[in-house]
MIMARSE-341077 format. One record per residue: residue number from 1; residue in three letters; x, y, z of N, C-alpha, C, O in turn. Coordinates in steps of 0.2 Angstrom, whole numbers, plus 2048, in hexadecimal, padded with zeros to 3 digits. Example, Ala and Ser with C-alpha at 12.3 -4.5 7.8 and 13.67 -1.06 7.14 Angstrom:
BEGIN
   n res n.east n.north n.up ca.east ca.north ca.up c.east c.north c.up o.east o.north o.up
   1 ala    842     7E4  827     83E      7EA   827    842     7F0  827    847     7EF  82A
   2 ser    840     7F5  823     844      7FB   824    840     800  827    843     806  828
end
This chain:
BEGIN
   n res n.east n.north n.up ca.east ca.north ca.up c.east c.north c.up o.east o.north o.up
   1 met    C68     B9E  E5E     C66      B99   E62    C6C     B95  E65    C70     B92  E61
   2 ser    C6C     B94  E6B     C72      B90   E6E    C70     B89  E6E    C6A     B87  E6F
   3 met    C76     B85  E6E     C75      B7E   E6E    C7A     B7B  E73    C80     B7D  E74
   4 pro    C78     B76  E78     C7C      B73   E7C    C82     B6E  E78    C80     B6B  E74
   5 leu    C88     B6E  E7B     C8D      B6B   E78    C91     B68  E7D    C93     B6B  E82
   6 tyr    C92     B61  E7D     C96      B5D   E82    C9C     B5A  E7F    C9D     B59  E79
   7 gln    CA1     B59  E84     CA7      B55   E82    CA7     B4F  E87    CA6     B50  E8D
   8 val    CA7     B49  E84     CA6      B43   E88    CAC     B3E  E86    CAE     B3E  E80
   9 asp    CAF     B3C  E8B     CB5      B36   E8A    CB1     B30  E8A    CAE     B2E  E8F
  10 ala    CB2     B2C  E85     CAE      B26   E83    CB3     B20  E84    CB9     B20  E82
  11 phe    CB0     B1A  E86     CB3      B14   E87    CB9     B14  E8C    CBE     B12  E8C
  12 thr    CB7     B18  E91     CBB      B18   E97    CB6     B1A  E9D    CB1     B1D  E9C
  13 ser    CB8     B19  EA3     CB5      B1B   EA9    CB9     B21  EAD    CB7     B23  EB2
  14 gln    CBE     B23  EAA     CC3      B28   EAD    CC3     B2E  EA8    CC4     B2D  EA2
  15 pro    CC3     B34  EAB     CC4      B3A   EA7    CCA     B3A  EA4    CCF     B38  EA6
  16 phe    CCB     B3D  E9D     CD1      B3E   E9A    CD4     B38  E97    CDA     B37  E96
  17 arg    CD0     B32  E97     CD2      B2C   E94    CCD     B2B  E8E    CC9     B2F  E8D
  18 gly    CCD     B25  E8B     CC9      B23   E86    CC9     B28  E80    CCE     B2B  E7F
  19 asn    CC3     B29  E7D     CC3      B2D   E77    CBE     B32  E78    CB8     B31  E79
  20 pro    CC1     B39  E77     CBC      B3E   E78    CB8     B40  E72    CBA     B3F  E6C
  21 ala    CB1     B41  E73     CAD      B42   E6E    CA9     B49  E70    CA7     B4A  E76
  22 gly    CA7     B4D  E6B     CA2      B52   E6C    C9B     B4F  E6A    C9A     B4B  E66
  23 val    C96     B52  E6E     C8F      B50   E6D    C8B     B57  E6D    C8B     B5B  E72
  24 cys    C88     B58  E67     C85      B5F   E66    C7D     B5D  E66    C7B     B59  E61
  25 leu    C79     B60  E6A     C72      B5E   E6A    C6E     B64  E66    C6E     B69  E68
  26 leu    C6C     B62  E60     C68      B66   E5C    C61     B67  E5D    C5E     B62  E5F
  27 ser    C5E     B6D  E5D     C57      B6E   E5D    C54     B6E  E56    C4E     B6E  E55
  28 gln    C58     B70  E51     C56      B70   E4A    C5B     B6E  E46    C61     B6E  E48
  29 ala    C5A     B6C  E40     C5F      B69   E3B    C64     B6F  E39    C62     B75  E39
  30 gln    C6A     B6D  E38     C6F      B72   E36    C73     B6F  E30    C72     B69  E2E
  31 thr    C76     B74  E2C     C79      B72   E26    C7F     B6D  E27    C82     B6E  E2D
  32 asp    C81     B6A  E22     C87      B66   E23    C8D     B6A  E24    C92     B68  E28
  33 asp    C8E     B70  E21     C94      B74   E21    C94     B77  E28    C9A     B77  E2B
  34 trp    C8E     B78  E2C     C8E      B7B   E32    C91     B75  E37    C95     B76  E3C
  35 met    C8E     B6F  E36     C90      B6A   E3B    C98     B68  E3A    C9B     B67  E3F
  36 gln    C9A     B68  E34     CA1      B67   E32    CA6     B6D  E36    CAB     B6B  E38
  37 ala    CA3     B73  E35     CA7      B78   E39    CA7     B77  E40    CAC     B79  E43
  38 val    CA2     B75  E43     CA2      B74   E4A    CA7     B6E  E4C    CAA     B6F  E51
  39 ala    CA7     B69  E48     CAB      B63   E49    CB2     B66  E49    CB7     B64  E4D
  40 gln    CB4     B6A  E44     CBA      B6D   E43    CBC     B71  E49    CC2     B71  E4B
  41 glu    CB8     B75  E4B     CB9      B79   E51    CBA     B75  E58    CBF     B77  E5B
  42 met    CB6     B70  E58     CB8      B6B   E5E    CBE     B67  E5E    CC2     B66  E63
  43 asn    CC0     B66  E58     CC7      B63   E56    CC8     B5C  E5A    CCD     B5B  E5C
  44 leu    CC2     B58  E5B     CC2      B52   E5E    CC2     B4C  E58    CC0     B4E  E52
  45 ser    CC3     B46  E5A     CC3      B41   E54    CBC     B41  E51    CBB     B40  E4B
  46 glu    CB7     B42  E56     CB0      B42   E53    CAC     B47  E57    CAD     B47  E5D
  47 thr    CA7     B4A  E54     CA2      B4E   E57    C9B     B4B  E55    C9A     B4B  E4E
  48 ala    C97     B49  E59     C90      B47   E57    C8B     B4C  E58    C8B     B51  E5C
  49 phe    C86     B4C  E53     C81      B51   E53    C7A     B4D  E53    C79     B48  E4F
  50 leu    C76     B4E  E58     C70      B4B   E5A    C6A     B4F  E58    C69     B55  E5B
  51 leu    C65     B4D  E55     C5F      B50   E53    C59     B4C  E54    C59     B46  E51
  52 pro    C54     B4E  E58     C4E      B49   E5A    C4B     B47  E53    C4A     B4C  E4F
  53 glu    C49     B41  E53     C46      B3E   E4C    C42     B38  E4E    C45     B33  E50
  54 asn    C3C     B38  E4D     C38      B31   E4D    C39     B2D  E53    C3A     B27  E53
  55 gly    C38     B31  E59     C39      B2D   E5F    C40     B2B  E61    C41     B28  E66
  56 gly    C45     B2E  E5D     C4C      B2C   E5E    C50     B33  E5C    C4E     B38  E5D
  57 tyr    C56     B31  E5A     C5A      B37   E58    C5E     B36  E51    C61     B30  E50
  58 arg    C5E     B3A  E4D     C62      B3A   E47    C69     B3C  E49    C6A     B41  E4D
  59 leu    C6E     B38  E48     C75      B38   E4B    C7A     B38  E45    C7A     B34  E40
  60 arg    C7E     B3D  E45     C83      B3E   E40    C8A     B3F  E43    C8A     B42  E49
  61 trp    C8F     B3D  E40     C96      B3E   E43    C9A     B41  E3E    C9B     B40  E38
  62 phe    C9E     B46  E41     CA3      B4A   E3D    CAA     B4A  E40    CAA     B4B  E46
  63 thr    CAF     B48  E3C     CB6      B49   E3F    CB8     B51  E3D    CB3     B54  E3A
  64 pro    CBD     B53  E3F     CBF      B5A   E3D    CBF     B5B  E35    CBF     B60  E33
  65 ala    CC0     B55  E31     CC1      B56   E2A    CBB     B53  E26    CBA     B55  E20
  66 ala    CB7     B4F  E29     CB2      B4B   E25    CAC     B48  E29    CAD     B47  E2F
  67 glu    CA6     B47  E26     CA1      B43   E29    CA3     B3C  E28    CA5     B3A  E23
  68 val    CA1     B38  E2D     CA3      B31   E2C    C9C     B2D  E2D    C97     B2F  E2F
  69 asp    C9D     B26  E2B     C97      B22   E2A    C95     B1E  E31    C8F     B1C  E32
  70 leu    C9A     B1D  E35     C99      B1A   E3B    C9E     B1C  E40    CA4     B1C  E3F
  71 cys    C9C     B1D  E46     CA0      B1F   E4C    C9E     B1C  E52    C98     B1D  E54
  72 gly    CA2     B18  E56     C9F      B15   E5C    CA0     B19  E62    C9B     B1A  E66
  73 his    CA6     B1D  E63     CA7      B20   E69    CA2     B26  E6A    CA0     B28  E6F
  74 ala    CA1     B2A  E64     C9C      B30   E64    C95     B2D  E65    C91     B31  E68
  75 thr    C93     B27  E63     C8D      B25   E64    C8C     B23  E6C    C87     B25  E6F
  76 leu    C91     B20  E6F     C91      B1F   E76    C91     B25  E7A    C8D     B26  E7E
  77 ala    C94     B2A  E78     C94      B31   E7B    C8D     B34  E7A    C8B     B37  E7F
  78 ser    C8A     B33  E75     C83      B36   E74    C7E     B33  E78    C7A     B36  E7B
  79 ala    C7E     B2C  E78     C7A      B28   E7D    C7B     B2A  E84    C76     B2B  E88
  80 his    C81     B2B  E86     C83      B2D   E8D    C80     B34  E8F    C7D     B35  E94
  81 ile    C80     B39  E8A     C7E      B3F   E8B    C76     B3F  E8C    C73     B42  E90
  82 leu    C73     B3B  E87     C6B      B3B   E88    C69     B38  E8E    C64     B3B  E91
  83 trp    C6C     B33  E91     C6A      B31   E98    C6C     B36  E9D    C69     B37  EA2
  84 glu    C72     B38  E9D     C75      B3C   EA2    C71     B43  EA3    C70     B45  EA9
  85 thr    C6E     B46  E9D     C6B      B4C   E9E    C63     B4B  E9F    C5F     B4F  EA0
  86 gly    C61     B44  E9F     C5A      B43   EA0    C56     B43  E9A    C50     B43  E9A
  87 met    C59     B44  E94     C55      B44   E8E    C52     B3E  E8D    C4D     B3D  E89
  88 leu    C55     B38  E8F     C53      B32   E8F    C53     B2F  E96    C58     B30  E9A
  89 ala    C4E     B2B  E98     C4E      B28   E9F    C53     B22  E9E    C54     B1F  E99
  90 gly    C56     B20  EA4     C5B      B1B   EA4    C58     B14  EA1    C5C     B11  E9F
  91 ser    C52     B13  EA2     C4F      B0D   E9F    C4E     B0D  E98    C4C     B08  E95
  92 gln    C4E     B13  E95     C4C      B14   E8E    C52     B12  E8A    C58     B15  E8B
  93 pro    C52     B0F  E84     C57      B0E   E80    C58     B14  E7B    C53     B18  E7A
  94 ala    C5E     B15  E79     C60      B1B   E74    C5F     B18  E6D    C62     B13  E6C
  95 arg    C5B     B1C  E69     C5A      B1A   E62    C5D     B1F  E5D    C5B     B25  E5E
  96 phe    C62     B1C  E59     C65      B21   E55    C64     B1F  E4D    C64     B19  E4C
  97 phe    C63     B24  E49     C62      B23   E42    C68     B26  E3E    C69     B2C  E3F
  98 thr    C6C     B22  E3B     C73      B24   E39    C74     B22  E31    C70     B1F  E2E
  99 arg    C7A     B24  E2F     C7C      B22   E28    C7D     B1B  E28    C7D     B18  E22
 100 ser    C7E     B17  E2D     C7F      B10   E2E    C78     B0D  E30    C79     B07  E32
 101 gly    C73     B10  E2F     C6C      B0D   E31    C6B     B0E  E39    C6E     B12  E3C
 102 tyr    C66     B0A  E3B     C64      B0B   E42    C6A     B08  E47    C6D     B03  E46
 103 leu    C6B     B0C  E4C     C70      B0A   E51    C6C     B0B  E58    C69     B10  E59
 104 gly    C6D     B06  E5D     C6A      B07   E63    C6F     B07  E69    C75     B05  E68
 105 ala    C6D     B09  E6F     C71      B09   E75    C6D     B08  E7B    C67     B0B  E7B
 106 arg    C70     B05  E80     C6C      B04   E86    C71     B04  E8C    C77     B02  E8B
 107 gln    C6E     B06  E92     C72      B06   E98    C73     AFE  E9A    C6E     AFB  E9B
 108 asn    C79     AFD  E9D     C7A      AF6   EA0    C7E     AF7  EA6    C84     AF6  EA6
 109 gly    C7B     AF9  EAB     C7F      AFB   EB1    C83     B01  EB0    C80     B06  EAE
 110 asp    C89     B01  EB1     C8D      B07   EB0    C90     B08  EA9    C93     B0C  EA7
 111 trp    C8E     B03  EA5     C90      B02   E9E    C8A     B04  E99    C84     B04  E9B
 112 ile    C8C     B06  E93     C87      B07   E8E    C89     B02  E88    C8F     B01  E87
 113 glu    C84     AFF  E86     C85      AFA   E81    C82     AFC  E7A    C7C     AFE  E7A
 114 leu    C86     AFD  E75     C84      AFF   E6E    C82     AF9  E6A    C86     AF4  E6A
 115 asp    C7D     AFA  E66     C7B      AF5   E61    C7D     AF7  E5A    C7A     AFC  E57
 116 phe    C82     AF4  E58     C85      AF6   E51    C85     AF1  E4C    C85     AEB  E4E
 117 pro    C86     AF2  E46     C86      AED   E41    C8E     AEA  E40    C92     AEE  E41
 118 ala    C8E     AE4  E3F     C95      AE1   E3E    C97     AE3  E37    C93     AE4  E32
 119 lys    C9E     AE5  E37     CA1      AE7   E31    CA7     AE2  E2F    CAC     AE3  E31
 120 leu    CA5     ADC  E2C     CA9      AD7   E2B    CAF     AD8  E27    CAF     ADC  E22
 121 val    CB5     AD6  E28     CBB      AD7   E24    CBC     AD1  E20    CBA     ACB  E21
 122 glu    CBF     AD2  E1A     CC1      ACD   E15    CC8     ACD  E13    CCB     AD3  E13
 123 pro    CCB     AC8  E12     CD2      AC8   E10    CD3     ACC  E0A    CCF     ACC  E05
 124 cys    CD8     AD0  E09     CD9      AD4   E03    CE1     AD5  E02    CE5     AD3  E06
 125 leu    CE2     AD8  DFC     CE9      ADA   DFB    CE9     AE2  DFB    CE8     AE5  DF6
 126 pro    CEB     AE5  E01     CEB      AEC   E02    CF1     AEF  DFE    CF5     AEB  DFB
 127 pro    CF1     AF6  DFE     CF7      AF9   DFA    CFE     AF6  DFD    CFF     AF5  E03
 128 pro    D02     AF4  DF9     D08      AF0   DFB    D0D     AF4  DFF    D11     AF2  E03
 129 glu    D0C     AFB  DFF     D10      AFF   E04    D0D     B00  E0B    D11     B03  E0F
 130 leu    D07     AFD  E0C     D04      AFE   E13    D08     AFB  E18    D09     AFE  E1D
 131 pro    D0B     AF5  E18     D0F      AF2   E1D    D15     AF7  E1F    D17     AF8  E25
 132 glu    D18     AFA  E1A     D1E      AFE   E1B    D1C     B05  E1E    D1F     B07  E22
 133 ile    D16     B07  E1C     D13      B0D   E1F    D12     B0C  E26    D13     B11  E2B
 134 leu    D0F     B06  E28     D0E      B05   E2F    D14     B03  E33    D15     B03  E39
 135 gly    D19     B00  E2F     D1F      AFE   E32    D1E     AF7  E36    D21     AF6  E3B
 136 val    D1A     AF3  E33     D19      AEC   E36    D19     AE7  E31    D19     AE8  E2B
 137 lys    D19     AE0  E33     D19      ADA   E2F    D12     AD7  E31    D12     AD4  E36
 138 pro    D0D     AD8  E2C     D06      AD5   E2E    D06     ACE  E2E    D0A     ACA  E2A
 139 thr    D02     ACB  E32     D00      AC4   E32    CFA     AC3  E2E    CF8     ABD  E2C
 140 tyr    CF6     AC8  E2D     CF0      AC8   E29    CEE     ACF  E27    CEF     AD4  E2B
 141 met    CEB     AD0  E21     CE9      AD6   E1F    CE2     AD5  E1C    CE1     AD1  E17
 142 gly    CDD     AD9  E1D     CD7      AD9   E1B    CD4     AE0  E1A    CD7     AE5  E1C
 143 lys    CCD     AE0  E18     CCA      AE6   E17    CC2     AE5  E18    CC0     AE0  E16
 144 asn    CBF     AEA  E1B     CB8      AEA   E1B    CB5     AF1  E18    CB9     AF4  E14
 145 gln    CAF     AF2  E19     CAC      AF8   E16    CB0     AFF  E17    CB0     B03  E12
 146 phe    CB3     AFF  E1D     CB6      B06   E1E    CBE     B05  E1F    CC1     B0A  E1C
 147 asp    CC1     B00  E21     CC8      B00   E23    CCC     AFA  E21    CC9     AF5  E1F
 148 tyr    CD2     AFB  E21     CD7      AF5   E21    CD8     AF2  E28    CD8     AF6  E2D
 149 leu    CD8     AEC  E28     CDA      AE9   E2F    CE1     AE5  E2E    CE2     AE1  E29
 150 val    CE5     AE6  E32     CEC      AE3   E32    CED     AE0  E39    CEE     AE3  E3E
 151 glu    CEE     AD9  E39     CF0      AD6   E3F    CF7     AD5  E3F    CFA     AD3  E3A
 152 val    CFA     AD6  E45     D02      AD5   E46    D03     ACF  E4B    CFE     ACD  E4E
 153 glu    D09     ACE  E4C     D0B      AC8   E50    D09     AC8  E57    D07     AC4  E5A
 154 asn    D0A     ACE  E5A     D09      ACF   E61    D07     AD6  E63    D08     ADB  E5F
 155 ala    D05     AD6  E6A     D02      ADD   E6C    D08     AE2  E6D    D06     AE8  E6C
 156 glu    D0E     AE0  E6E     D13      AE5   E6E    D14     AE9  E68    D16     AEF  E68
 157 ile    D14     AE5  E62     D14      AE9   E5C    D0E     AEE  E5B    D10     AF3  E58
 158 val    D08     AEC  E5D     D03      AF1   E5D    D04     AF7  E61    D03     AFC  E5E
 159 arg    D07     AF6  E67     D08      AFC   E6B    D0E     B00  E68    D0E     B06  E69
 160 gln    D13     AFD  E65     D19      B01   E63    D18     B04  E5C    D1C     B08  E5A
 161 ile    D13     B02  E58     D12      B05   E51    D12     B0C  E51    D0F     B10  E54
 162 arg    D16     B0F  E4B     D17      B16   E4A    D16     B17  E43    D1B     B17  E3F
 163 pro    D0F     B18  E40     D0E      B18   E39    D11     B1F  E36    D12     B24  E3A
 164 asp    D12     B1F  E30     D14      B25   E2C    D0D     B28  E2A    D0A     B26  E25
 165 phe    D0B     B2D  E2E     D04      B2F   E2D    D03     B33  E26    CFE     B33  E23
 166 gly    D09     B36  E24     D09      B3A   E1D    D07     B35  E18    D03     B36  E13
 167 arg    D0A     B2F  E18     D09      B2A   E12    D03     B27  E13    CFF     B25  E0F
 168 leu    D01     B25  E1A     CFB      B22   E1B    CF5     B26  E19    CF0     B23  E17
 169 lys    CF5     B2C  E19     CF0      B31   E17    CEE     B30  E10    CE8     B31  E0E
 170 glu    CF3     B2D  E0C     CF2      B2C   E05    CEE     B26  E03    CEC     B25  DFD
 171 ile    CED     B21  E08     CEA      B1B   E07    CE2     B1C  E07    CE0     B1F  E0B
 172 asp    CDF     B1A  E01     CD8      B1C   E00    CD4     B17  E04    CD0     B12  E02
 173 val    CD3     B18  E0B     CCF      B15   E0F    CCE     B19  E16    CD2     B1D  E17
 174 arg    CC8     B18  E19     CC7      B1C   E1F    CCD     B1B  E24    CCF     B20  E27
 175 gly    CCF     B15  E26     CD4      B14   E2B    CD7     B0D  E2A    CD5     B09  E26
 176 val    CDC     B0C  E2F     CDF      B06   E2F    CDF     B03  E37    CE1     B07  E3B
 177 ile    CDD     AFD  E38     CDD      AFA   E3E    CE3     AF6  E3F    CE4     AF1  E3A
 178 val    CE7     AF6  E44     CEC      AF1   E45    CEA     AEE  E4C    CE9     AF1  E51
 179 thr    CEB     AE7  E4C     CE9      AE3   E51    CED     ADD  E53    CF0     ADB  E4E
 180 ser    CEC     ADA  E59     CEF      AD4   E5A    CEC     AD1  E60    CE8     AD5  E64
 181 arg    CED     ACB  E62     CEB      AC8   E68    CED     ACC  E6E    CF3     ACF  E6E
 182 ser    CEA     ACC  E74     CEC      AD0   E79    CF1     ACC  E7D    CF1     AC6  E7D
 183 asp    CF6     ACF  E80     CFB      ACC   E85    CF9     ACD  E8C    CFE     ACB  E90
 184 thr    CF3     ACF  E8E     CF1      ACF   E94    CEA     ACB  E95    CE6     ACB  E91
 185 pro    CE9     AC8  E9B     CE4      AC4   E9C    CDD     AC7  E9C    CD8     AC4  E9A
 186 glu    CDD     ACD  E9D     CD6      AD1   E9E    CD3     AD3  E97    CCD     AD4  E96
 187 asn    CD7     AD2  E92     CD5      AD4   E8B    CD6     ACE  E86    CDB     ACA  E87
 188 asp    CD2     ACE  E81     CD3      AC9   E7C    CD7     ACB  E76    CDB     AC7  E73
 189 phe    CD7     AD1  E74     CDB      AD4   E6F    CDC     ADC  E70    CD8     ADF  E74
 190 ile    CE1     ADE  E6D     CE2      AE6   E6D    CE2     AE8  E66    CE3     AE4  E61
 191 ser    CE2     AEF  E65     CE2      AF2   E5F    CE4     AF9  E5F    CE4     AFC  E65
 192 arg    CE5     AFC  E59     CE6      B03   E59    CE3     B05  E52    CE2     B01  E4E
 193 phe    CE1     B0B  E51     CDD      B0D   E4B    CE0     B14  E49    CE1     B19  E4C
 194 phe    CE2     B14  E42     CE5      B1A   E3F    CE1     B1C  E39    CDF     B18  E35
 195 ala    CDF     B23  E39     CDB      B25   E34    CDC     B2C  E31    CD8     B31  E32
 196 pro    CE3     B2E  E2F     CE4      B34   E2D    CE0     B37  E27    CE0     B3D  E26
 197 arg    CDE     B33  E23     CDA      B35   E1D    CD4     B39  E1F    CD1     B3D  E1B
 198 val    CD1     B37  E25     CCB      B3B   E27    CCD     B40  E2D    CC8     B42  E31
 199 gly    CD3     B41  E2E     CD5      B46   E32    CD7     B44  E39    CD8     B48  E3E
 200 ile    CD8     B3D  E3A     CD9      B3B   E41    CE0     B36  E40    CDF     B30  E3E
 201 asn    CE5     B38  E42     CEB      B34   E42    CEA     B2E  E45    CEB     B28  E43
 202 glu    CE9     B2E  E4C     CE7      B28   E50    CE1     B2A  E54    CE1     B2F  E58
 203 asp    CDC     B26  E53     CD6      B26   E57    CD7     B23  E5E    CD9     B1D  E5E
 204 pro    CD5     B26  E63     CD7      B23   E6A    CD3     B1C  E6B    CD6     B17  E6D
 205 val    CCD     B1C  E6A     CC9      B16   E6B    CC3     B16  E66    CBF     B1B  E65
 206 thr    CC3     B11  E62     CBF      B11   E5C    CB9     B0B  E5C    CBB     B05  E5B
 207 gly    CB3     B0D  E5E     CAE      B08   E5E    CAD     B05  E57    CAC     AFF  E57
 208 ser    CAC     B09  E52     CAB      B06   E4B    CB0     B01  E49    CAE     AFC  E45
 209 ser    CB6     B02  E4B     CBB      AFD   E49    CBA     AF6  E4C    CBC     AF1  E49
 210 his    CB6     AF6  E52     CB5      AF0   E55    CAF     AEC  E52    CAE     AE6  E54
 211 cys    CAB     AEF  E4E     CA6      AEC   E4A    CAA     AE7  E45    CA6     AE2  E43
 212 cys    CB0     AE8  E44     CB4      AE4   E3F    CB8     ADF  E44    CB8     AD9  E43
 213 leu    CBB     AE2  E49     CC0      ADE   E4D    CBC     AD9  E51    CBE     AD3  E52
 214 gly    CB6     ADA  E54     CB2      AD6   E57    CB1     ACF  E54    CB3     ACA  E56
 215 pro    CAE     AD0  E4E     CAD      AC9   E4A    CB3     AC6  E48    CB4     AC0  E48
 216 tyr    CB8     ACA  E46     CBF      AC7   E44    CC2     AC3  E4A    CC3     ABD  E49
 217 trp    CC2     AC6  E50     CC5      AC2   E55    CC1     ABD  E58    CC3     AB8  E5B
 218 gly    CBA     ABE  E58     CB5      AB9   E5A    CB6     AB3  E56    CB6     AAD  E59
 219 gln    CB7     AB3  E50     CB8      AAD   E4C    CBF     AAA  E4D    CBF     AA4  E4E
 220 lys    CC4     AAE  E4E     CCB      AAB   E4F    CCB     AA8  E56    CCE     AA3  E57
 221 leu    CC8     AAB  E5B     CC8      AA9   E62    CC3     AA4  E64    CC3     AA1  E69
 222 gly    CBE     AA3  E60     CB8      A9F   E61    CB4     AA2  E67    CB1     A9E  E6B
 223 lys    CB3     AA9  E67     CB0      AAC   E6D    CAA     AB0  E6A    CAB     AB3  E65
 224 arg    CA5     AB1  E6E     C9F      AB5   E6D    CA0     ABC  E71    C9E     AC1  E6F
 225 glu    CA3     ABB  E77     CA4      AC1   E7B    CAB     AC2  E7C    CAF     ABD  E7E
 226 met    CAD     AC8  E7C     CB4      ACA   E7C    CB5     AD1  E80    CB1     AD5  E80
 227 lys    CBB     AD2  E82     CBE      AD8   E84    CC3     ADB  E80    CC8     AD7  E7E
 228 ala    CC3     AE1  E7E     CC8      AE4   E7A    CCB     AEA  E7D    CC8     AEE  E81
 229 tyr    CD2     AEB  E7B     CD5      AF2   E7E    CD8     AF5  E77    CDB     AF2  E73
 230 gln    CD7     AFC  E77     CDA      AFF   E71    CE0     B03  E74    CDF     B07  E79
 231 ala    CE6     B02  E72     CEC      B03   E75    CEF     B0A  E73    CF5     B0B  E71
 232 ser    CEA     B0F  E72     CED      B16   E71    CF0     B19  E77    CF0     B16  E7C
 233 ala    CF2     B1F  E77     CF5      B22   E7C    CF0     B23  E82    CF1     B23  E88
 234 arg    CEA     B25  E80     CE4      B26   E85    CE1     B1F  E87    CDF     B1E  E8D
 235 gly    CE1     B1A  E83     CDF      B13   E84    CD7     B13  E85    CD4     B18  E87
 236 gly    CD4     B0D  E84     CCD      B0C   E85    CCB     B05  E85    CCF     B01  E82
 237 val    CC6     B03  E89     CC4      AFC   E8A    CBD     AFC  E87    CB8     B00  E88
 238 leu    CBC     AF6  E83     CB5      AF4   E80    CB3     AED  E82    CB8     AE9  E82
 239 ser    CAD     AEC  E83     CAA      AE5   E83    CA7     AE4  E7D    CA4     AE8  E7A
 240 ile    CA7     ADE  E7A     CA4      ADC   E74    CA0     AD5  E75    CA2     AD1  E78
 241 cys    C9A     AD6  E72     C96      AD0   E72    C93     ACF  E6A    C90     AD4  E68
 242 leu    C94     AC9  E67     C92      AC8   E60    C8B     AC4  E60    C8A     AC0  E64
 243 glu    C87     AC7  E5C     C80      AC4   E5B    C7E     AC5  E54    C7C     ACA  E52
 244 gly    C7F     ABF  E50     C7D      AC0   E49    C81     AC5  E46    C87     AC5  E46
 245 asp    C7D     AC9  E42     C81      ACF   E3E    C81     AD5  E42    C83     ADB  E40
 246 arg    C81     AD5  E49     C81      ADB   E4D    C87     ADA  E52    C89     AD4  E54
 247 val    C8A     ADF  E54     C90      ADF   E59    C8D     AE4  E5E    C8C     AEA  E5D
 248 tyr    C8D     AE1  E64     C8B      AE5   E6A    C92     AE8  E6E    C95     AE4  E71
 249 leu    C93     AEE  E6E     C99      AF1   E70    C97     AF4  E77    C93     AF9  E77
 250 gly    C9B     AF3  E7C     C9A      AF6   E83    C9F     AFA  E85    CA5     AF9  E83
 251 gly    C9D     B00  E88     CA2      B05   E8A    CA0     B09  E90    C99     B09  E91
 252 gln    CA4     B0D  E93     CA2      B12   E98    CA4     B19  E95    CA7     B1A  E90
 253 ala    CA1     B1E  E98     CA2      B25   E96    CA2     B2A  E9C    C9F     B29  EA1
 254 val    CA6     B2F  E9B     CA6      B35   EA0    CA5     B3B  E9D    CA9     B3D  E98
 255 thr    CA1     B3F  E9F     CA0      B46   E9C    CA6     B4B  E9F    CA7     B4B  EA5
 256 ile    CA9     B4E  E9B     CAE      B53   E9D    CAC     B5A  E9E    CAE     B5D  EA2
 257 phe    CA8     B5C  E99     CA5      B63   E9A    C9F     B64  E95    C9E     B60  E91
 258 lys    C9B     B69  E97     C95      B6B   E93    C97     B73  E92    C99     B77  E96
 259 ala    C95     B74  E8B     C96      B7B   E89    C8F     B7D  E85    C8B     B79  E85
 260 glu    C8F     B83  E83     C89      B86   E80    C8C     B89  E79    C90     B8E  E79
 261 leu    C89     B86  E74     C8B      B88   E6D    C87     B8E  E6B    C81     B8D  E6A
 262 leu    C8A     B94  E6A     C86      B9A   E69    C85     B9B  E61    C82     BA0  E5F
end
């Protein structure tokens, strides 16, 4: 039985920018090993698998190396494909059931808005070698459910960082977020995200990290609505709105190709 498989660039309005994600539309359940093999074959930071369930979709995300608990850009890509293919009408919200609970998405003009849980960061004492591995002098270090967060003095440090990925892979955490205030007026803060332990040296644009970054910078800046830029080589733009224990992440998406998985 063949299955449609898409590649979508998420958190961008331009092809070949943002973060590429695979989206596989399933007609029946598949094994974990099969989904992991497809994700490894796609060799993207994430491949999403969608299976109709209870008026919505069971959504799972796999890197080339592991299944993950939360992924923003592949969720954005999945919602984009559901509307683009007509599987959902434009006025219908997308409903996803995931390892991180219920996630929603809705269209807002040319943008898609994701309804995600906040993942708050707390101050911590991370491994003492982490600043050396990153090659930075942190002004703050914290941790949430998934990642370490490292704030540095300015945006140029974020842009120039060159981690030792071999050593970073040994740190027992999903990933490391490095962030600072933005030095451009159109954005409030910038970041980069490194996750070699789950097979991604640098993720181009990371929705789930902004479930941490949004509340963190919202408190520091005294803002409920913000714009963010992830300063990877591909780059990506996100809007953020904080509402209680939810983070609403906005982004755009572009379909790059459709294939048929045989």
